[in-house]
VOFI-347022 format. One record per residue (C-alpha): residue in three letters; y, z, x. Coordinates in steps of 0.05 Angstrom, whole numbers, plus 5000, padded with zeros to 4 digits. Last residue first. Layout:
N
<pt rest="ALA" v="Y" w="Z" u="X"/>
...
//
This chain:
309
<pt rest="UNK" v="0460" w="2827" u="6927"/>
<pt rest="UNK" v="0518" w="2794" u="6890"/>
<pt rest="UNK" v="0570" w="2844" u="6914"/>
<pt rest="UNK" v="0550" w="2834" u="6987"/>
<pt rest="UNK" v="0557" w="2759" u="6981"/>
<pt rest="UNK" v="0625" w="2766" u="6949"/>
<pt rest="UNK" v="0649" w="2810" u="7006"/>
<pt rest="UNK" v="0617" w="2764" u="7058"/>
<pt rest="UNK" v="0660" w="2706" u="7031"/>
<pt rest="UNK" v="0723" w="2747" u="7016"/>
<pt rest="UNK" v="0734" w="2758" u="7091"/>
<pt rest="UNK" v="0740" w="2683" u="7101"/>
<pt rest="UNK" v="0793" w="2678" u="7046"/>
<pt rest="UNK" v="0832" w="2733" u="7080"/>
<pt rest="UNK" v="0826" w="2696" u="7148"/>
<pt rest="UNK" v="0852" w="2633" u="7114"/>
<pt rest="UNK" v="0913" w="2670" u="7089"/>
<pt rest="UNK" v="0927" w="2699" u="7158"/>
<pt rest="UNK" v="0915" w="2635" u="7198"/>
<pt rest="UNK" v="0963" w="2590" u="7159"/>
<pt rest="UNK" v="1031" w="2620" u="7143"/>
<pt rest="UNK" v="1030" w="2683" u="7186"/>
<pt rest="UNK" v="0993" w="2656" u="7246"/>
<pt rest="UNK" v="1025" w="2588" u="7246"/>
<pt rest="UNK" v="1095" w="2617" u="7241"/>
<pt rest="UNK" v="1081" w="2666" u="7297"/>
<pt rest="UNK" v="1054" w="2608" u="7340"/>
<pt rest="UNK" v="1115" w="2566" u="7326"/>
<pt rest="UNK" v="1162" w="2625" u="7344"/>
<pt rest="UNK" v="1126" w="2636" u="7410"/>
<pt rest="UNK" v="1128" w="2562" u="7430"/>
<pt rest="UNK" v="1059" w="2536" u="7436"/>
<pt rest="UNK" v="1023" w="2529" u="7503"/>
<pt rest="UNK" v="0969" w="2477" u="7496"/>
<pt rest="UNK" v="0896" w="2496" u="7493"/>
<pt rest="UNK" v="0850" w="2464" u="7545"/>
<pt rest="UNK" v="0854" w="2506" u="7608"/>
<pt rest="UNK" v="0845" w="2574" u="7575"/>
<pt rest="UNK" v="0790" w="2541" u="7534"/>
<pt rest="UNK" v="0745" w="2535" u="7594"/>
<pt rest="UNK" v="0754" w="2609" u="7608"/>
<pt rest="UNK" v="0737" w="2626" u="7535"/>
<pt rest="UNK" v="0677" w="2580" u="7533"/>
<pt rest="UNK" v="0650" w="2609" u="7599"/>
<pt rest="UNK" v="0658" w="2680" u="7572"/>
<pt rest="UNK" v="0620" w="2661" u="7509"/>
<pt rest="UNK" v="0563" w="2633" u="7551"/>
<pt rest="UNK" v="0563" w="2692" u="7598"/>
<pt rest="UNK" v="0559" w="2740" u="7539"/>
<pt rest="UNK" v="0504" w="2700" u="7507"/>
<pt rest="UNK" v="0462" w="2700" u="7570"/>
<pt rest="UNK" v="0471" w="2774" u="7584"/>
<pt rest="UNK" v="0456" w="2794" u="7512"/>
<pt rest="UNK" v="0394" w="2751" u="7514"/>
<pt rest="UNK" v="0372" w="2782" u="7579"/>
<pt rest="UNK" v="0383" w="2853" u="7552"/>
<pt rest="UNK" v="0340" w="2837" u="7490"/>
<pt rest="UNK" v="0281" w="2815" u="7531"/>
<pt rest="UNK" v="0267" w="2740" u="7534"/>
<pt rest="UNK" v="0218" w="2697" u="7494"/>
<pt rest="UNK" v="0255" w="2688" u="7430"/>
<pt rest="UNK" v="0324" w="2716" u="7413"/>
<pt rest="UNK" v="0359" w="2779" u="7388"/>
<pt rest="UNK" v="0403" w="2814" u="7439"/>
<pt rest="UNK" v="0464" w="2815" u="7395"/>
<pt rest="UNK" v="0459" w="2769" u="7336"/>
<pt rest="UNK" v="0515" w="2720" u="7355"/>
<pt rest="UNK" v="0573" w="2743" u="7311"/>
<pt rest="UNK" v="0590" w="2816" u="7321"/>
<pt rest="UNK" v="0537" w="2835" u="7372"/>
<pt rest="UNK" v="0554" w="2777" u="7419"/>
<pt rest="UNK" v="0629" w="2773" u="7405"/>
<pt rest="UNK" v="0637" w="2843" u="7435"/>
<pt rest="UNK" v="0616" w="2819" u="7504"/>
<pt rest="UNK" v="0666" w="2762" u="7503"/>
<pt rest="UNK" v="0722" w="2810" u="7482"/>
<pt rest="UNK" v="0703" w="2858" u="7538"/>
<pt rest="UNK" v="0705" w="2802" u="7589"/>
<pt rest="UNK" v="0773" w="2778" u="7566"/>
<pt rest="UNK" v="0797" w="2850" u="7566"/>
<pt rest="UNK" v="0774" w="2860" u="7637"/>
<pt rest="UNK" v="0809" w="2796" u="7655"/>
<pt rest="UNK" v="0876" w="2819" u="7630"/>
<pt rest="UNK" v="0868" w="2890" u="7655"/>
<pt rest="UNK" v="0855" w="2865" u="7726"/>
<pt rest="UNK" v="0924" w="2831" u="7726"/>
<pt rest="UNK" v="0956" w="2895" u="7701"/>
<pt rest="UNK" v="0918" w="2937" u="7751"/>
<pt rest="UNK" v="0935" w="2891" u="7809"/>
<pt rest="UNK" v="1008" w="2891" u="7792"/>
<pt rest="UNK" v="1010" w="2967" u="7793"/>
<pt rest="UNK" v="0969" w="2970" u="7857"/>
<pt rest="UNK" v="1019" w="2929" u="7897"/>
<pt rest="UNK" v="1078" w="2901" u="7859"/>
<pt rest="UNK" v="1110" w="2905" u="7790"/>
<pt rest="UNK" v="1180" w="2882" u="7773"/>
<pt rest="UNK" v="1163" w="2812" u="7747"/>
<pt rest="UNK" v="1095" w="2830" u="7718"/>
<pt rest="UNK" v="1122" w="2852" u="7651"/>
<pt rest="UNK" v="1162" w="2787" u="7645"/>
<pt rest="UNK" v="1141" w="2736" u="7698"/>
<pt rest="UNK" v="1214" w="2716" u="7712"/>
<pt rest="UNK" v="1232" w="2710" u="7638"/>
<pt rest="UNK" v="1226" w="2634" u="7633"/>
<pt rest="UNK" v="1163" w="2640" u="7675"/>
<pt rest="UNK" v="1129" w="2676" u="7617"/>
<pt rest="UNK" v="1088" w="2738" u="7630"/>
<pt rest="UNK" v="1094" w="2769" u="7561"/>
<pt rest="UNK" v="1081" w="2701" u="7530"/>
<pt rest="UNK" v="1013" w="2692" u="7563"/>
<pt rest="UNK" v="0981" w="2669" u="7498"/>
<pt rest="UNK" v="0969" w="2596" u="7518"/>
<pt rest="UNK" v="0928" w="2619" u="7579"/>
<pt rest="UNK" v="0920" w="2695" u="7582"/>
<pt rest="UNK" v="0951" w="2753" u="7544"/>
<pt rest="UNK" v="0881" w="2787" u="7541"/>
<pt rest="UNK" v="0900" w="2808" u="7469"/>
<pt rest="UNK" v="0913" w="2735" u="7453"/>
<pt rest="UNK" v="0852" w="2704" u="7487"/>
<pt rest="UNK" v="0807" w="2753" u="7450"/>
<pt rest="UNK" v="0845" w="2739" u="7385"/>
<pt rest="UNK" v="0830" w="2665" u="7393"/>
<pt rest="UNK" v="0756" w="2684" u="7400"/>
<pt rest="UNK" v="0760" w="2727" u="7337"/>
<pt rest="UNK" v="0793" w="2672" u="7298"/>
<pt rest="UNK" v="0738" w="2623" u="7318"/>
<pt rest="UNK" v="0684" w="2672" u="7295"/>
<pt rest="UNK" v="0720" w="2688" u="7230"/>
<pt rest="UNK" v="0725" w="2612" u="7218"/>
<pt rest="UNK" v="0650" w="2604" u="7230"/>
<pt rest="UNK" v="0627" w="2658" u="7182"/>
<pt rest="UNK" v="0561" w="2627" u="7159"/>
<pt rest="UNK" v="0536" w="2605" u="7228"/>
<pt rest="UNK" v="0576" w="2653" u="7271"/>
<pt rest="UNK" v="0547" w="2710" u="7228"/>
<pt rest="UNK" v="0480" w="2696" u="7258"/>
<pt rest="UNK" v="0421" w="2682" u="7212"/>
<pt rest="UNK" v="0349" w="2708" u="7216"/>
<pt rest="UNK" v="0366" w="2780" u="7230"/>
<pt rest="UNK" v="0442" w="2785" u="7228"/>
<pt rest="UNK" v="0443" w="2852" u="7193"/>
<pt rest="UNK" v="0412" w="2887" u="7252"/>
<pt rest="UNK" v="0470" w="2867" u="7298"/>
<pt rest="UNK" v="0521" w="2891" u="7247"/>
<pt rest="UNK" v="0483" w="2957" u="7243"/>
<pt rest="UNK" v="0488" w="2963" u="7319"/>
<pt rest="UNK" v="0564" w="2955" u="7315"/>
<pt rest="UNK" v="0572" w="3011" u="7264"/>
<pt rest="UNK" v="0628" w="2993" u="7215"/>
<pt rest="UNK" v="0578" w="2980" u="7160"/>
<pt rest="UNK" v="0566" w="2936" u="7099"/>
<pt rest="UNK" v="0534" w="2886" u="7147"/>
<pt rest="UNK" v="0571" w="2826" u="7118"/>
<pt rest="UNK" v="0632" w="2871" u="7108"/>
<pt rest="UNK" v="0633" w="2891" u="7182"/>
<pt rest="UNK" v="0631" w="2819" u="7204"/>
<pt rest="UNK" v="0687" w="2798" u="7158"/>
<pt rest="UNK" v="0727" w="2860" u="7175"/>
<pt rest="UNK" v="0727" w="2840" u="7248"/>
<pt rest="UNK" v="0754" w="2771" u="7228"/>
<pt rest="UNK" v="0804" w="2805" u="7181"/>
<pt rest="UNK" v="0828" w="2848" u="7240"/>
<pt rest="UNK" v="0837" w="2787" u="7283"/>
<pt rest="UNK" v="0878" w="2752" u="7230"/>
<pt rest="UNK" v="0921" w="2815" u="7226"/>
<pt rest="UNK" v="0927" w="2825" u="7300"/>
<pt rest="UNK" v="0950" w="2755" u="7320"/>
<pt rest="UNK" v="1020" w="2754" u="7292"/>
<pt rest="UNK" v="1037" w="2828" u="7300"/>
<pt rest="UNK" v="1011" w="2826" u="7371"/>
<pt rest="UNK" v="1054" w="2765" u="7389"/>
<pt rest="UNK" v="1116" w="2803" u="7368"/>
<pt rest="UNK" v="1093" w="2865" u="7407"/>
<pt rest="UNK" v="1076" w="2821" u="7467"/>
<pt rest="UNK" v="1145" w="2791" u="7467"/>
<pt rest="UNK" v="1175" w="2861" u="7466"/>
<pt rest="UNK" v="1141" w="2876" u="7532"/>
<pt rest="UNK" v="1163" w="2811" u="7564"/>
<pt rest="UNK" v="1235" w="2823" u="7542"/>
<pt rest="UNK" v="1231" w="2892" u="7575"/>
<pt rest="UNK" v="1209" w="2862" u="7641"/>
<pt rest="UNK" v="1264" w="2811" u="7637"/>
<pt rest="UNK" v="1317" w="2864" u="7628"/>
<pt rest="UNK" v="1296" w="2917" u="7678"/>
<pt rest="UNK" v="1287" w="2992" u="7666"/>
<pt rest="UNK" v="1220" w="2989" u="7703"/>
<pt rest="UNK" v="1186" w="3032" u="7649"/>
<pt rest="UNK" v="1200" w="2989" u="7588"/>
<pt rest="UNK" v="1156" w="2929" u="7606"/>
<pt rest="UNK" v="1096" w="2971" u="7628"/>
<pt rest="UNK" v="1110" w="3015" u="7567"/>
<pt rest="UNK" v="1103" w="2952" u="7523"/>
<pt rest="UNK" v="1038" w="2933" u="7559"/>
<pt rest="UNK" v="1008" w="3002" u="7548"/>
<pt rest="UNK" v="1030" w="3008" u="7476"/>
<pt rest="UNK" v="1001" w="2940" u="7457"/>
<pt rest="UNK" v="0938" w="2956" u="7497"/>
<pt rest="UNK" v="0926" w="3014" u="7450"/>
<pt rest="UNK" v="0917" w="2962" u="7396"/>
<pt rest="UNK" v="0856" w="2936" u="7435"/>
<pt rest="UNK" v="0829" w="3007" u="7441"/>
<pt rest="UNK" v="0838" w="3016" u="7366"/>
<pt rest="UNK" v="0803" w="2951" u="7351"/>
<pt rest="UNK" v="0741" w="2972" u="7391"/>
<pt rest="UNK" v="0741" w="3041" u="7359"/>
<pt rest="UNK" v="0748" w="3011" u="7289"/>
<pt rest="UNK" v="0688" w="2967" u="7301"/>
<pt rest="UNK" v="0649" w="3026" u="7327"/>
<pt rest="UNK" v="0662" w="3069" u="7266"/>
<pt rest="UNK" v="0592" w="3100" u="7260"/>
<pt rest="UNK" v="0593" w="3107" u="7335"/>
<pt rest="UNK" v="0533" w="3085" u="7377"/>
<pt rest="UNK" v="0564" w="3109" u="7442"/>
<pt rest="UNK" v="0536" w="3082" u="7509"/>
<pt rest="UNK" v="0494" w="3027" u="7479"/>
<pt rest="UNK" v="0426" w="3002" u="7499"/>
<pt rest="UNK" v="0377" w="2956" u="7462"/>
<pt rest="UNK" v="0406" w="2892" u="7492"/>
<pt rest="UNK" v="0476" w="2909" u="7511"/>
<pt rest="UNK" v="0508" w="2945" u="7453"/>
<pt rest="UNK" v="0584" w="2948" u="7453"/>
<pt rest="UNK" v="0611" w="3017" u="7431"/>
<pt rest="UNK" v="0630" w="3041" u="7501"/>
<pt rest="UNK" v="0659" w="2973" u="7519"/>
<pt rest="UNK" v="0727" w="2989" u="7487"/>
<pt rest="UNK" v="0736" w="3046" u="7535"/>
<pt rest="UNK" v="0735" w="2997" u="7594"/>
<pt rest="UNK" v="0788" w="2952" u="7562"/>
<pt rest="UNK" v="0831" w="3013" u="7545"/>
<pt rest="UNK" v="0828" w="3035" u="7618"/>
<pt rest="UNK" v="0851" w="2966" u="7642"/>
<pt rest="UNK" v="0915" w="2967" u="7598"/>
<pt rest="UNK" v="0929" w="3041" u="7599"/>
<pt rest="UNK" v="0939" w="3046" u="7674"/>
<pt rest="UNK" v="1001" w="3001" u="7674"/>
<pt rest="UNK" v="1030" w="3036" u="7613"/>
<pt rest="UNK" v="1022" w="3105" u="7641"/>
<pt rest="UNK" v="1052" w="3083" u="7707"/>
<pt rest="UNK" v="1114" w="3056" u="7672"/>
<pt rest="UNK" v="1119" w="3115" u="7626"/>
<pt rest="UNK" v="1119" w="3165" u="7684"/>
<pt rest="UNK" v="1162" w="3121" u="7730"/>
<pt rest="UNK" v="1220" w="3114" u="7683"/>
<pt rest="UNK" v="1258" w="3068" u="7729"/>
<pt rest="UNK" v="1329" w="3079" u="7752"/>
<pt rest="UNK" v="1350" w="3035" u="7810"/>
<pt rest="UNK" v="1285" w="3000" u="7828"/>
<pt rest="UNK" v="1240" w="3005" u="7890"/>
<pt rest="UNK" v="1181" w="2958" u="7892"/>
<pt rest="UNK" v="1115" w="2989" u="7911"/>
<pt rest="UNK" v="1090" w="2975" u="7981"/>
<pt rest="UNK" v="1032" w="2928" u="7988"/>
<pt rest="UNK" v="0966" w="2955" u="8017"/>
<pt rest="UNK" v="0925" w="2950" u="7953"/>
<pt rest="UNK" v="0955" w="2883" u="7936"/>
<pt rest="UNK" v="0936" w="2855" u="8004"/>
<pt rest="UNK" v="0864" w="2881" u="7996"/>
<pt rest="UNK" v="0861" w="2846" u="7926"/>
<pt rest="UNK" v="0888" w="2779" u="7949"/>
<pt rest="UNK" v="0819" w="2757" u="7972"/>
<pt rest="UNK" v="0796" w="2762" u="7900"/>
<pt rest="UNK" v="0839" w="2703" u="7880"/>
<pt rest="UNK" v="0804" w="2660" u="7933"/>
<pt rest="UNK" v="0734" w="2677" u="7910"/>
<pt rest="UNK" v="0723" w="2611" u="7874"/>
<pt rest="UNK" v="0758" w="2568" u="7927"/>
<pt rest="UNK" v="0719" w="2600" u="7983"/>
<pt rest="UNK" v="0653" w="2586" u="7948"/>
<pt rest="UNK" v="0674" w="2513" u="7945"/>
<pt rest="UNK" v="0704" w="2467" u="7891"/>
<pt rest="UNK" v="0738" w="2410" u="7925"/>
<pt rest="UNK" v="0811" w="2398" u="7906"/>
<pt rest="UNK" v="0836" w="2350" u="7853"/>
<pt rest="UNK" v="0886" w="2398" u="7823"/>
<pt rest="UNK" v="0844" w="2403" u="7758"/>
<pt rest="UNK" v="0782" w="2417" u="7800"/>
<pt rest="UNK" v="0818" w="2472" u="7839"/>
<pt rest="UNK" v="0841" w="2506" u="7774"/>
<pt rest="UNK" v="0771" w="2500" u="7745"/>
<pt rest="UNK" v="0744" w="2536" u="7806"/>
<pt rest="UNK" v="0797" w="2590" u="7802"/>
<pt rest="UNK" v="0781" w="2601" u="7728"/>
<pt rest="UNK" v="0707" w="2607" u="7745"/>
<pt rest="UNK" v="0722" w="2658" u="7799"/>
<pt rest="UNK" v="0766" w="2699" u="7753"/>
<pt rest="UNK" v="0713" w="2697" u="7698"/>
<pt rest="UNK" v="0659" w="2719" u="7746"/>
<pt rest="UNK" v="0702" w="2777" u="7770"/>
<pt rest="UNK" v="0713" w="2798" u="7697"/>
<pt rest="UNK" v="0639" w="2796" u="7682"/>
<pt rest="UNK" v="0624" w="2838" u="7744"/>
<pt rest="UNK" v="0678" w="2888" u="7724"/>
<pt rest="UNK" v="0649" w="2894" u="7653"/>
<pt rest="UNK" v="0580" w="2907" u="7685"/>
<pt rest="UNK" v="0609" w="2964" u="7726"/>
<pt rest="UNK" v="0647" w="2991" u="7666"/>
<pt rest="UNK" v="0583" w="2993" u="7625"/>
<pt rest="UNK" v="0536" w="3017" u="7681"/>
<pt rest="UNK" v="0573" w="3083" u="7693"/>
<pt rest="UNK" v="0560" w="3107" u="7622"/>
<pt rest="UNK" v="0494" w="3071" u="7612"/>
<pt rest="UNK" v="0460" w="3113" u="7666"/>
<pt rest="UNK" v="0459" w="3174" u="7622"/>
<pt rest="UNK" v="0427" w="3141" u="7561"/>
<pt rest="UNK" v="0466" w="3165" u="7501"/>
<pt rest="UNK" v="0450" w="3112" u="7450"/>
<pt rest="UNK" v="0388" w="3070" u="7436"/>
<pt rest="UNK" v="0397" w="3004" u="7401"/>
<pt rest="UNK" v="0350" w="2985" u="7343"/>
//
């Protein structure tokens, strides 16, 4: 059983999330170098991080009539929502806030990213930036319902919205084993709400980088960091939802949580380089016509199992 309310867990959660995000960025840079035929060295892996000091010192871009309040609020919302989402994720036997509606909290923080990214597109008062923001709304409607049914599948199996109850309900059999489609849908949803890889529609080159096109300096750094923080938060949440949390032989619970989170994060980063980039309209059609009905059928499986107990 996870213990909630430990004082050091509050600063430790965002710090650990940041470490996971940095590792994901380094791994992505290494894969990028390998695909380009370059040698993978320590400098190659940390190269994206070397741009952070330059971003902190860069001057903000001046635009004719931006809504600076909404723009700045949107930019800040994306990474902050990722950090807040981790409050309900148990790491080993520790959790910052063991909420009775932990699954709802995580999903609410993810949906809050919709508003943040849209405001980041609206605030600059620029055409391409606004198009990028609206693209994410269209993408969100397509991926959110399958993702919600994946979360509902895990919650239904445990008959609880408390994340620690979901961990306890997987004693002896992980949900990833008997809810494999929900697990795959969840991982796809993580890539989507991180707007990375094949789901980077809001930042498309055809719209001059979309929501990132008019940002610079700290604002651009926060949006980029928010993407990787969300990828790390999604990987960490997959462990209690589908992989039994910190359960495992030989090692302490926190070690198993660490190992499982790193493995899921590695799979997600590797997948970023393997999935093709679908046209936005094709992905929306796939999500509504194929993924959504299948996710409903997957959610019925734990529901029927719970009814027959």
